[in-house]
N, C-alpha and C positions, 0 to 999 in steps of 0.2 A: 505543473508537477516536479516535486523534489523528491527523492529518496535518499535518506542519509543511512547508509548501510553500516556504518560505526557508532552509529546512535545518534539521537539529535542532540546538537549540541551549539546554542548561540549565545553561550556564555554560562552562568549561574542558571540553577533550575529556575528561579523566577523569570530571569530574562528569556531563556527560553520559554516557559510557560507563556510567556507576554507577547512572544514574536508568533508562537502557533495561535494564541486568541486572534491575533491581530489578522493571520492568513484565514483563518477562517472566518473573521466577519467580512473581510473582502469577498471571501467566495459565496457567503448566504447574501449579501448585499448585489452581489452581480447575478446571482440564481434568480432573487427575486425581481429584480428588473428585467430579466430575460422572460422568464416564466410569472409572470403578474398573475395568471389565474391558478396557477398550481401552487403546491405548498412542499418546498424543495427539503430533501434530506441531504443531510452532511453525514460522511463520513470520512473519518481522518485514518487513513494508512500509513503503517510504520513497521518495519520489520524488527526494528531494536529500540524498544523504549525504556531507560531505567526506572524501578518502581518508585523510586524518589520524586521523578519529574512525574509518573503517570499519578501520583495521589495530588500531584499539583492541578492536574488537567480535568478539571469539571466543568464542561460548558453545556448547560440544557440544549437538549435536542440532538447531540452530537455523537454518533456512534464512534467510539475508538477501537479502529481493529487492528491490535498488535500483538508484537512479540509470538507467543504460539498462536492467539486467534488469527494474526496473518499468515501463520504458515500454513494453518488450515482451509483457509479462505482462497489461498493461491492452489493448493492442493484440489479443492474443489473445482476451481477453475481449470488446472490441469485435467483431470477428470472430465469435464465438459468437452475440453480441448482436445481430448483424445477419442471421444465419440464422433468425430466429423470431421470433415477437410472443406466444407462450405468456407468461402470467406465472408470476413462482416465486417471488411474495411478499420478493423483496431489490429495494430499493428504487434501491440503487447499480448492479444489472445492468439494472434497468428504464429507468434513466435511460439508460444506454447503448442499450438498444433504441431509445428515443427519438431519441436522437442518431443512429442508425443508419438510422433509417425517414424521416427528414424529405424533404419534397418539394422541388423547386426546388434553390438553388445548395448546395453541401456548406456546412458550419457552419466558420467562422474560429477558428481556435486560437490565432492570435497575436495578441497586444493591437494596436489600432489605433493609427494613428502620430499623433503631437501633434497637435493642432490649432494652425497658424502664428499 
């Protein structure tokens, strides 16, 4: 897993698209080898993808969960996490559970204002 918080950037849009296509092809090959009798699906999640790059990313069978879609899906996961405390063995989901079960003021997700 790689998370590019400032946006995907492996050079030009063409270079970045090629790198992403290679990563997805590797993931598909691996999943087909491991799950030979299943039909794997691939979702590519990224919080920040420029529209110019998104236009170059058209890979059949791959769902791109990016930008506002990414935020919406994370919010869905957070809502699920808020509904229970059972551990599922996934550190990311557990962290969402922790954030949604805090006591006291809600967490602030905006960076604090710079000190004067």
